[in-house]
C-alpha positions as CSV (number, residue, x, y, z in Angstrom):
1,M,48.6,56.5,20.4
2,P,48.3,58.4,17.2
3,P,45.1,60.0,15.9
4,N,44.4,60.4,12.2
5,R,47.0,62.9,10.8
6,K,44.4,64.9,8.9
7,Q,42.6,65.6,12.2
8,T,45.6,66.9,14.1
9,R,47.7,68.7,11.5
10,N,47.0,72.2,12.7
11,A,47.5,71.4,16.4
12,V,50.9,69.7,15.6
13,L,52.2,72.7,13.6
14,V,51.4,75.1,16.4
15,A,53.3,73.0,18.9
16,A,56.2,72.0,16.7
17,G,58.0,75.3,17.3
18,L,58.9,74.1,20.8
19,I,62.2,72.2,20.7
20,P,62.7,69.6,23.5
21,M,65.8,69.3,25.7
22,V,66.8,65.9,24.4
23,G,67.6,63.4,27.2
24,S,67.0,65.9,30.0
25,L,63.7,64.4,30.9
26,L,64.6,60.7,30.5
27,G,62.6,59.6,33.5
28,A,60.0,62.4,33.6
29,S,56.4,61.4,34.3
30,S,53.7,62.8,32.0
31,T,51.3,65.3,33.6
32,A,50.2,67.3,30.6
33,T,49.2,65.0,27.8
34,D,46.4,64.6,25.3
35,H,45.8,61.0,26.2
36,Y,46.2,59.0,29.4
37,A,49.8,58.5,30.3
38,G,52.2,57.5,33.0
39,P,55.4,55.5,33.4
40,A,55.1,52.3,31.4
41,P,55.4,49.2,33.7
42,V,56.7,46.0,32.4
43,N,53.4,44.4,31.6
44,V,51.3,47.4,30.8
45,A,50.6,49.4,27.7
46,A,51.5,53.0,28.4
47,H,49.0,55.0,26.4
48,G,45.5,55.5,25.1
49,Q,44.7,58.3,22.7
50,V,42.6,61.4,22.1
51,D,43.2,64.2,19.6
52,A,45.0,67.4,20.4
53,A,43.1,69.0,23.3
54,P,43.8,70.8,26.6
55,A,45.8,68.9,29.1
56,K,44.0,66.2,31.0
57,P,44.9,64.4,34.2
58,A,46.7,61.1,33.7
59,V,45.0,57.8,34.4
60,K,46.3,54.3,34.6
61,P,46.6,52.3,31.3
62,V,44.9,49.0,30.7
63,V,46.2,45.8,29.2
64,Q,43.6,43.1,28.4
65,K,43.5,39.7,26.8
66,S,41.1,39.3,24.0
67,T,40.0,36.8,21.4
68,A,39.7,39.6,18.8
69,P,40.7,38.3,15.3
70,K,44.0,39.5,14.0
71,S,44.0,41.9,11.1
72,T,44.1,40.2,7.7
73,T,44.3,43.3,5.7
74,K,46.5,42.7,2.7
75,T,49.3,45.2,2.1
76,P,52.1,45.3,-0.4
77,K,54.6,42.6,0.4
78,T,57.9,43.7,1.8
79,E,61.1,41.8,2.3
80,P,60.8,39.1,5.0
81,Q,62.4,40.1,8.3
82,K,64.0,37.9,10.9
83,A,62.7,37.7,14.4
84,L,66.3,37.7,15.8
85,V,69.1,40.2,15.2
86,D,71.3,39.4,12.2
87,T,74.9,38.6,13.2
88,D,76.2,41.3,10.9
89,I,74.3,44.1,12.7
90,A,76.2,45.8,15.5
91,V,74.2,45.2,18.7
92,P,74.2,48.3,21.0
93,E,74.7,48.1,24.7
94,S,71.0,48.8,25.2
95,V,70.2,45.6,23.5
96,S,72.9,43.4,24.9
97,S,71.9,44.6,28.4
98,G,68.3,43.7,27.8
99,E,67.0,47.3,28.0
100,V,65.7,46.9,24.5
101,P,64.6,43.3,23.8
102,K,66.3,41.6,20.8
103,V,63.1,41.0,18.9
104,N,62.1,44.7,19.3
105,F,65.5,45.9,18.2
106,A,65.2,43.6,15.1
107,A,61.8,45.1,14.3
108,Y,62.8,48.7,14.9
109,H,66.0,48.2,12.9
110,A,64.1,46.5,10.1
111,A,61.7,49.5,9.9
112,E,64.6,51.9,9.6
113,D,66.2,49.8,6.9
114,M,62.9,49.6,4.9
115,M,62.3,53.3,5.2
116,G,65.9,53.9,4.0
117,K,64.9,52.1,0.8
118,T,61.4,53.5,0.3
119,D,61.6,57.0,1.8
120,R,65.2,58.2,2.0
121,R,64.2,61.8,2.6
122,C,62.8,60.8,6.0
123,N,66.1,59.7,7.6
124,I,64.4,57.9,10.4
125,D,66.5,56.2,13.0
126,W,65.6,52.9,14.8
127,K,66.2,54.6,18.1
128,L,63.3,57.1,17.6
129,I,60.9,54.2,16.8
130,A,62.3,52.5,20.0
131,G,61.6,55.7,22.0
132,I,57.9,55.5,20.9
133,G,57.8,51.8,21.7
134,R,59.3,52.3,25.2
135,V,56.7,55.0,26.1
136,E,53.7,53.3,24.5
137,S,54.1,49.7,25.8
138,H,57.5,49.2,27.4
139,H,58.7,47.5,24.2
140,A,55.7,45.2,23.9
141,N,55.9,44.2,27.5
142,L,59.7,43.6,27.2
143,G,59.5,41.6,24.0
144,D,56.8,39.2,25.0
145,T,56.2,37.9,21.4
146,D,56.6,34.7,19.5
147,K,59.4,34.1,17.1
148,H,57.6,36.0,14.3
149,G,57.1,39.1,16.5
150,T,53.4,38.6,17.3
151,L,52.4,39.5,20.9
152,R,51.5,36.5,23.1
153,D,49.0,38.7,24.9
154,P,47.4,41.5,22.8
155,I,47.7,45.0,24.1
156,Y,44.7,47.3,24.1
157,G,44.2,50.8,25.5
158,P,41.0,51.7,27.4
159,T,37.7,51.8,25.7
160,L,37.1,55.4,24.5
161,N,33.5,55.7,25.6
162,G,34.0,58.9,27.7
163,S,34.0,57.0,31.0
164,L,37.6,57.8,31.8
165,S,38.9,61.2,32.6
166,G,41.1,62.6,29.9
167,N,39.7,60.4,27.1
168,R,37.2,61.6,24.5
169,V,34.5,59.4,23.0
170,V,35.6,57.6,19.8
171,N,32.8,55.6,18.2
172,D,33.6,52.4,16.5
173,T,35.4,52.6,13.1
174,D,36.4,49.0,12.4
175,G,33.4,46.9,13.5
176,G,35.5,45.6,16.3
177,Q,37.9,43.9,13.9
178,L,41.1,45.2,15.4
179,D,40.1,46.2,18.9
180,D,37.4,43.6,19.8
181,D,34.8,46.4,20.4
182,A,32.0,47.1,17.9
183,S,30.7,50.1,19.9
184,Y,33.7,52.2,20.6
185,D,37.3,52.3,19.5
186,R,40.4,51.8,21.6
187,A,44.1,51.8,20.8
188,V,45.7,48.5,19.7
189,G,49.1,46.9,19.7
190,P,52.5,47.8,21.1
191,M,52.5,51.1,19.3
192,Q,49.0,52.0,20.3
193,F,47.2,53.0,17.1
194,L,43.6,53.8,16.9
195,P,41.9,51.5,14.3
196,E,41.2,54.3,11.9
197,T,44.8,55.5,11.9
198,W,46.1,52.0,11.6
199,K,44.0,51.4,8.5
200,H,45.5,54.5,6.9
201,Y,49.2,53.8,7.6
202,E,49.3,50.0,8.1
203,A,52.4,48.1,6.9
204,D,53.6,44.6,6.5
205,G,56.9,44.6,8.4
206,N,57.8,40.9,8.3
207,G,56.7,40.1,4.8
208,D,54.0,37.6,5.6
209,G,51.4,39.3,3.4
210,K,49.3,40.9,6.2
211,S,49.4,43.8,8.6
212,D,48.7,43.1,12.2
213,P,48.8,45.9,14.9
214,Q,49.7,43.2,17.5
215,N,52.9,42.2,15.6
216,I,56.0,44.2,16.5
217,Y,57.4,44.2,13.0
218,D,54.2,45.5,11.4
219,A,53.7,48.0,14.2
220,A,57.2,49.3,14.0
221,L,57.0,49.9,10.2
222,T,53.6,51.5,10.5
223,T,55.0,53.8,13.1
224,A,57.8,54.8,10.7
225,H,55.2,55.5,8.0
226,Y,53.3,57.6,10.4
227,L,56.3,59.6,11.7
228,C,57.6,60.2,8.2
229,D,54.4,61.3,6.6
230,E,54.1,64.6,4.8
231,G,57.8,64.8,3.8
232,L,59.3,65.2,7.2
233,D,63.1,64.9,7.5
234,L,63.7,63.4,11.0
235,S,67.4,64.3,10.9
236,K,66.1,67.8,11.7
237,A,65.2,68.6,15.3
238,G,62.1,70.5,14.4
239,D,60.7,67.8,12.2
240,R,61.4,65.2,14.9
241,T,59.4,67.2,17.3
242,E,56.5,67.7,14.9
243,A,56.5,63.9,14.1
244,I,56.4,62.9,17.8
245,L,53.7,65.4,18.6
246,R,51.5,63.4,16.2
247,Y,51.4,60.7,18.8
248,N,50.7,63.0,21.7
249,N,50.4,66.8,21.5
250,S,52.6,67.3,24.6
251,M,56.2,68.5,24.8
252,E,56.6,66.4,27.9
253,Y,55.8,63.4,25.8
254,V,58.3,64.5,23.2
255,N,61.0,64.8,25.8
256,K,60.3,61.4,27.2
257,V,60.5,59.8,23.7
258,L,63.7,61.6,22.8
259,G,65.1,60.9,26.2
260,F,64.7,57.1,25.8
261,A,65.8,57.3,22.2
262,G,69.0,59.1,23.2
263,S,69.8,56.6,25.8
264,Y,69.7,53.7,23.3
């Protein structure tokens, strides 16, 4: 779950010199991470977030139902995207086998396509977004969305009130609008953004005139905006590493994301 980029820039640049062994740690469990981590089960969000800090012990993630209102923040309207894969798109084995749900593939691919039109220097690939989605929420609980890509059961990380080991205190920044908590923040959606970071990078991925962190299309495009920030070229190994470290300042996390991405 990504923190605000301005708060973690220095930590990321220090760690970015380490280049991961892509694919070598596909199934590795996370033991040195800046936020709580662990293998993502089918119906569990995989991560909560703290800023770059010394390694903390992993704790179990939390998925909760909530009546929190969806974000209605207006963003520039993008081209509407379909909730199913277009017939003219080659479907990889990872999708036809069900490893990556069709709705998630459509959202990840749509984000790649949109970034190719608006930020060509980034060269982001849908598989990198998918790697993040796999680690953070097991692809939105294996594609448990409606036909528009909105999660049937919203995903939240743990409340960041300091009660859990490995998580810092993050006081409320959104009045509970996104995370249904007016006292403390917690990560939201299948890509596990803190509310403050979501507000900075939010995107409308399905062209419905709003950005909702609990919608896989919006979350995927927001993730692409976040990874591509500050002029990174994700065709370069060093820039890919730096971008992923924004989510979690841990090389083990980088290797897990790149491992899943490489397998897709």
